[in-house]
C-alpha positions in Angstrom: 33.0 -21.5 -4.8 32.3 -20.7 -1.2 28.9 -21.4 0.3 29.4 -19.0 3.1 28.6 -15.3 3.2 30.9 -12.7 4.7 28.2 -10.6 6.4 25.0 -11.5 8.3 21.9 -10.4 6.5 20.9 -8.1 9.4 24.2 -6.2 9.6 23.9 -2.6 10.9 26.1 0.5 10.9 26.4 1.3 14.5 27.5 4.4 16.4 27.3 6.1 19.8 25.5 9.3 20.9 25.4 11.0 24.2 21.8 9.8 24.5 22.5 6.2 23.5 23.5 4.1 20.5 22.2 4.2 17.0 22.0 1.4 14.5 21.4 2.1 10.8 20.2 -0.8 8.7 22.1 -1.7 5.5 20.8 -2.5 2.0 21.3 -6.0 0.6 25.0 -6.5 -0.3 26.7 -9.2 -2.2 28.8 -9.9 0.9 25.6 -11.0 2.6 25.1 -13.9 0.2 27.2 -17.0 -0.6 28.8 -17.3 -4.0 26.5 -20.2 -4.8 23.4 -18.1 -4.0 24.6 -15.3 -6.1 25.5 -17.6 -9.0 22.0 -19.2 -8.9 20.1 -16.0 -8.3 19.0 -14.9 -4.9 15.4 -15.8 -4.0 14.1 -12.8 -2.0 11.5 -13.0 0.8 8.1 -11.7 -0.3 6.8 -8.4 0.7 3.0 -7.7 1.1 1.4 -4.2 0.8 -2.0 -2.7 0.5 -2.7 0.5 -1.4 -6.1 1.9 -0.7 -7.9 4.8 -2.4 -11.4 6.1 -1.6 -14.7 6.1 -3.4 -14.2 3.4 -6.0 -14.4 4.2 -9.7 -16.6 6.4 -11.9 -20.0 5.1 -12.4 -20.6 3.1 -15.6 -23.2 0.8 -17.0 -21.6 -2.3 -15.5 -22.4 -1.0 -12.1 -26.1 -0.7 -12.8 -28.6 -0.2 -15.6 -30.3 2.7 -13.8 -30.4 6.3 -15.0 -27.1 8.2 -15.4 -25.9 10.3 -12.4 -27.7 13.5 -13.1 -30.7 14.6 -15.1 -28.7 16.4 -17.8 -26.1 13.6 -18.0 -25.6 11.7 -21.2 -25.2 8.0 -20.4 -23.3 7.4 -23.6 -20.2 9.2 -22.1 -20.1 7.1 -19.0 -18.0 4.4 -20.6 -16.0 2.0 -18.5 -12.6 3.7 -18.2 -11.2 1.0 -15.9 -11.8 -2.5 -17.3 -9.3 -3.5 -20.1 -10.7 -4.6 -23.4 -8.6 -7.8 -23.5 -8.5 -10.9 -21.2 -5.0 -12.0 -20.5 -2.2 -9.6 -21.6 -3.9 -6.2 -21.9 -3.6 -2.6 -23.1 -4.0 -0.3 -20.1 -7.3 1.5 -19.9 -7.6 5.2 -19.3 -7.6 4.9 -15.5 -5.0 2.2 -15.5 -2.6 4.1 -17.7 -0.6 5.7 -14.9 0.3 2.2 -13.7 1.4 1.0 -17.2 5.1 1.1 -16.5 4.7 -1.6 -13.9 2.3 -3.9 -15.8 0.1 -4.8 -12.8 -2.4 -7.7 -12.9 -6.0 -6.5 -12.8 -9.0 -8.5 -11.7 -12.5 -7.2 -12.6 -16.1 -8.2 -12.0 -15.8 -9.0 -8.3 -18.2 -8.1 -5.5 -18.9 -9.0 -1.8 -20.5 -12.3 -1.1 -20.8 -11.9 2.7 -24.2 -12.0 4.3 -25.5 -9.4 6.8 -27.8 -9.5 9.7 -28.5 -5.8 10.6 -30.3 -3.2 8.5 -27.9 -0.8 6.9 -25.0 -3.3 6.6 -25.5 -3.4 2.9 -24.3 0.2 2.7 -21.6 0.2 0.1 -19.0 2.2 2.0 -19.2 0.0 5.1 -19.9 -3.4 3.6 -17.4 -2.6 0.8 -14.4 -1.6 2.8 -14.8 -4.4 5.4 -15.0 -7.0 2.6 -12.1 -5.4 0.6 -9.9 -5.4 3.7 -11.1 -8.3 5.9 -13.1 -10.6 3.6 -15.9 -10.4 6.2 -18.9 -8.3 7.0 -19.3 -5.4 9.4 -19.3 -6.6 13.0 -23.1 -6.6 13.9 -22.3 -5.9 17.6 -22.3 -2.1 18.1 -23.2 -1.4 14.5 -25.4 1.6 14.0 -26.1 2.8 10.5 -27.5 6.2 11.2 -24.2 7.4 12.8 -22.0 5.1 10.7 -20.7 3.5 13.8 -19.0 0.2 13.0 -16.1 -2.1 13.8 -14.4 -5.0 12.0 -15.2 -8.6 12.8 -11.5 -9.7 12.4 -8.1 -8.5 11.4 -7.4 -6.9 8.1 -5.4 -8.7 5.4 -2.2 -6.9 6.2 -2.4 -8.0 9.9 -3.4 -11.5 8.9 -0.2 -11.8 6.9 2.0 -9.9 9.4 0.9 -12.3 12.2 1.1 -15.5 10.1 3.8 -17.7 11.4 4.8 -19.0 8.0 5.3 -15.5 6.5 8.0 -14.5 9.0 9.4 -18.0 9.4 12.9 -16.9 8.7 12.7 -14.3 11.4 10.5 -11.4 12.5 12.0 -8.0 11.5 11.9 -4.9 13.6 8.3 -4.1 12.6 5.8 -6.8 11.7 4.1 -4.1 9.6 4.0 -0.4 8.9 0.6 1.4 8.7 0.9 4.6 6.6 -1.5 7.3 5.3 -1.5 10.5 3.3 -4.7 12.5 3.2 -5.9 13.6 6.7 -9.5 14.2 5.4 -12.1 12.0 7.1 -15.8 11.2 6.5 -16.0 10.8 10.3 -13.3 11.6 12.9 -13.9 8.3 14.8 -13.5 4.6 14.6 -12.8 2.7 11.4 -13.1 5.7 9.2 -9.6 6.6 10.3 -7.7 3.5 9.2 -7.6 0.5 6.9 -5.6 -1.7 9.3 -7.4 -3.6 12.0 -6.4 -6.1 14.7 -10.0 -7.2 15.2 -13.2 -5.9 16.8 -12.7 -2.4 18.3 -9.0 -2.4 17.6 -7.5 -0.5 14.8 -4.0 0.7 13.8 -3.9 4.4 13.2 -1.7 5.3 10.2 1.5 7.3 10.4 0.6 10.4 8.4 3.8 12.6 8.7 7.0 11.8 6.9 9.1 13.3 9.7 7.4 11.0 12.2 8.0 8.0 9.9 11.7 9.0 9.5 12.2 9.2 13.3 10.5 5.8 13.8 12.7 4.1 11.2 16.0 5.8 11.4 16.4 8.5 14.1 18.3 7.8 17.3 16.7 8.1 20.7 17.2 11.1 22.9 15.9 14.5 24.0 17.4 16.5 21.1 15.1 18.3 18.7 13.8 16.3 15.8 16.1 18.0 13.3 19.1 17.6 15.5 18.5 13.9 15.9 18.1 13.5 12.1 21.4 15.3 11.6 23.2 13.1 14.0 22.2 9.7 12.4 24.9 9.6 9.7 27.5 11.4 11.8 27.2 8.7 14.5 27.8 5.8 12.2 30.5 7.3 9.9 33.4 5.4 11.6 31.6 2.1 11.2 30.7 3.0 7.7 34.3 3.7 6.7 35.6 0.5 8.5 33.0 -1.7 6.8 33.6 -0.1 3.4 37.3 -1.3 3.4 36.1 -4.9 3.6 33.7 -4.8 0.7 34.1 -5.4 -3.0 33.6 -2.6 -5.6 29.9 -3.4 -6.2 29.0 -3.4 -2.5 31.0 -0.2 -1.9 28.9 1.4 -4.6 25.7 0.1 -3.0 26.5 1.3 0.5 27.7 4.7 -0.8 24.4 5.1 -2.6 22.4 4.0 0.4 24.1 6.6 2.7 23.7 9.3 0.1 20.0 8.4 -0.3 19.4 8.7 3.4 21.2 12.0 3.6 19.1 13.3 0.7 15.9 12.3 2.4 17.0 13.9 5.6 17.8 17.1 4.0 14.5 17.2 2.0 12.5 16.6 5.2 14.5 19.3 7.1 13.8 21.8 4.3 10.1 20.8 4.2 9.8 21.1 8.0 11.5 24.5 8.1 9.4 25.8 5.2 6.1 24.7 6.6 6.4 25.9 10.1 3.2 27.9 10.9 -0.3 26.4 11.4 -0.2 23.4 13.7 -2.6 21.6 11.4 -3.0 22.9 7.9 -6.3 22.2 6.1 -6.5 19.0 4.1 -7.1 21.0 1.0 -3.6 22.5 1.1 -1.8 19.2 0.8 -0.4 17.9 -2.5 -1.1 14.2 -2.4 1.4 13.3 -5.0 4.2 15.1 -3.1 3.2 13.6 0.2 2.9 10.1 -1.4 6.4 10.6 -2.8 7.8 11.6 0.6 6.2 8.7 2.5 7.0 6.1 -0.3 10.7 7.2 -0.2 10.9 6.3 3.4 8.9 3.1 3.1 11.1 1.9 0.2 14.2 2.6 2.4 12.6 0.6 5.2 11.9 -2.4 2.9 15.3 -2.2 1.4 16.9 -2.4 4.9 14.6 -5.3 6.0 12.9 -3.2 8.7 9.5 -4.7 7.7 7.9 -6.8 4.9 4.3 -5.8 5.4 2.7 -2.4 4.9 -0.6 -0.7 4.3 -0.7 2.7 2.5 -4.0 4.6 2.8 -3.9 7.4 0.2 -7.4 8.5 1.1 -9.7 7.1 3.7 -13.1 5.4 3.1 -15.7 7.9 1.9 -13.0 10.6 1.9 -14.0 14.2 2.1 -10.6 15.3 0.6 -11.0 18.3 -1.7 -9.0 17.8 -4.9 -8.9 21.5 -5.5 -5.8 21.2 -7.8 -7.9 19.3 -10.4 -9.8 21.3 -12.9 -13.1 22.7 -11.7 -13.5 20.4 -8.6 -15.2 22.6 -6.0 -16.6 20.0 -3.6 -15.0 17.2 -1.5 -14.8 13.8 -3.2 -17.7 12.2 -1.3 -20.0 15.1 -2.3 -18.7 15.0 -5.8 -19.5 11.3 -6.2 -23.0 11.8 -4.9 -23.6 14.8 -7.1 -23.0 12.5 -10.1 -20.2 14.7 -11.4 -18.8 12.0 -13.6 -16.0 14.0 -15.2 -14.7 15.2 -11.9 -14.8 11.6 -10.4 -12.9 10.4 -13.5 -10.2 13.0 -13.0 -9.9 12.4 -9.3 -9.6 8.6 -9.8 -6.9 9.1 -12.4 -5.0 11.4 -10.0 -5.2 8.7 -7.3 -3.8 6.2 -9.7 -0.9 8.6 -10.3 -0.2 8.4 -6.6 -0.3 4.6 -6.8 2.2 4.7 -9.6 4.5 6.9 -7.5 4.5 4.3 -4.7 5.3 1.5 -7.3 8.1 3.7 -8.8 9.7 4.0 -5.4 9.5 0.3 -4.7 11.0 -0.4 -8.2 14.0 2.0 -7.4 15.5 0.1 -4.5 16.9 -3.4 -4.2 16.1 -5.9 -1.5 18.6 -8.5 -2.8 21.3 -8.1 -5.5 19.4 -7.5 -8.8 16.0 -7.8 -7.1 13.9 -4.7 -6.5 11.4 -4.2 -3.7 8.6 -4.3 -6.3 10.0 -7.6 -7.7 9.6 -9.0 -4.2 6.3 -7.4 -3.5 2.6 -8.2 -4.0 0.8 -4.9 -3.7 -2.9 -5.3 -3.4 -4.7 -2.1 -4.6 -8.4 -1.7 -3.9 -11.2 0.7 -2.8 -14.3 0.4 -0.7 -16.8 -0.3 -3.5 -17.3 -0.3 -7.2 -18.6 3.3 -7.6 -19.5 6.2 -5.4 -22.7 7.6 -6.9 -25.0 4.9 -5.5 -22.4 3.1 -3.2 -22.6 0.2 -5.6 -20.4 -2.8 -4.7 -20.5 -4.4 -8.1 -17.2 -4.3 -10.1 -14.9 -3.6 -7.0 -11.4 -2.7 -8.3 -8.6 -5.1 -7.6 -5.0 -4.5 -8.7 -2.1 -6.9 -7.9 1.2 -5.2 -8.6 4.7 -6.7 -8.4 6.0 -10.2 -8.9 5.6 -11.6 -5.3 9.3 -12.8 -5.3 8.8 -14.6 -8.6 5.5 -16.2 -7.8 3.3 -13.8 -9.8 3.0 -13.1 -13.5 2.5 -9.4 -14.6 0.4 -7.6 -17.0 -2.6 -10.0 -17.0 -6.3 -9.1 -16.9 -8.7 -11.6 -15.4 -12.5 -11.1 -15.4 -15.2 -12.9 -13.5 -18.5 -11.2 -13.5 -20.2 -11.3 -10.1 -17.2 -13.1 -8.8 -16.4 -13.5 -5.1 -14.1 -10.8 -3.7 -12.6 -13.4 -1.3 -11.2 -15.3 -4.3 -8.8 -12.4 -4.9 -7.7 -12.6 -1.2 -7.0 -16.4 -1.6 -5.0 -15.5 -4.6 -3.0 -12.9 -2.7 -2.3 -15.2 0.3 -1.2 -18.1 -1.8 0.8 -15.8 -4.0 2.8 -14.8 -0.9 3.6 -18.5 -0.3 1.1 -19.1 2.5 -0.6 -22.5 2.6 -4.2 -21.3 2.8 -7.0 -23.9 2.5 -9.7 -21.2 2.2 -10.5 -17.7 3.1 -13.6 -15.5 3.4 -16.3 -15.5 6.1 -20.1 -15.4 6.5 -21.0 -16.9 3.2 -18.0 -15.7 1.3 -15.6 -18.5 2.2 -13.9 -20.0 -0.8 -10.9 -22.2 -1.6 -10.7 -21.0 -5.2 -8.1 -18.6 -6.6 -7.0 -17.0 -9.8 -3.7 -18.9 -9.8 -4.2 -20.6 -13.1 -4.1 -17.2 -14.8 -1.7 -15.3 -12.4 0.8 -17.7 -10.8 4.1 -18.6 -12.3 5.4 -22.2 -12.2 7.5 -21.4 -9.1 
């Protein structure tokens, strides 16, 4: 049994264009691993992702004991459609049912424990999304509640992981992280309402919103050709190298590389057809977009990037904090989501939240469909942290903030477990995430929320 692999892990298909060279990343192949590693099972490197949706969950009595959302509203129908009935292994609730195929872990009962120093910082949107994403409060410098002007006090969780020396100890990939988004609707067109990824105060990472732009970033060759011409040239340029490499591989690897090339060709053709069909308005209104279709397109490309080792950290902002996205394809929804929440239209908020969970499920489906090592899917390797900016949108309540941990974190995380801690510290979930990724974290959380506790006793495997 040999202990040497035939191919380096970061092998590329290479080709030449008039405008320069092109390199196309390969999926994991058996030839990249030693026989001993394959016999013992390949331990993949962990992947970390954030999936963010706006406006929390439908109001229920766990959020407050105050009157129901509107004068004619029957409080008895505002049942908790999120929290599973069981502790430990659970039956998915109504709103978690779209995720059932992937058996995510769910942590309920959590809330911010950060303090604040400026009036208005308790506002659920702003306090909530800063705590959910950074484990810290809004930066008091430059904060002005009346205009909702704010900035982060530190980096968001995705950037903390992406810049942590231990996470990329085996080598930094082409991108430390990818920052992606779907809905273009914004509560405000400035500052931190536009992104969920921050480098620190007054420094955010705008999301890539267009699948064509993401494709070009990940796969297209450089040059001055048109976008579609560059896409069409990618596979043509590397075909010679592809055929040469193919003759050196075993049957299983030939099947993998053939499927990889076919997948990229399929994505290219779909994007080309989409681009040609949608030429017209430079910026279509947010209400015309189908979030499920857009999620599928973006997640396809993200999954390919993870499969090829282009990055191991991503954030995926389905809808931005306090989103004004109009879900006009859902029943009788006539107002944007932010307005719908404040109007106490409980049934509409329920349906919109369920729809957003369908989008989350699509992302997980795509990660489960590609391998990052022989027999190991991207979802197996991932820890995807799903959350929103508060517990519910009617009163901006920060009790019962939603936390979903999907994937197996490269074997470190159990699946299908519900943990509940009423009035628990949101930072405890972050410590759980960071340690679940294999990072040696003594504590996490800031300004009165720091903790060394985690939910590992319930969620970690013995690995």
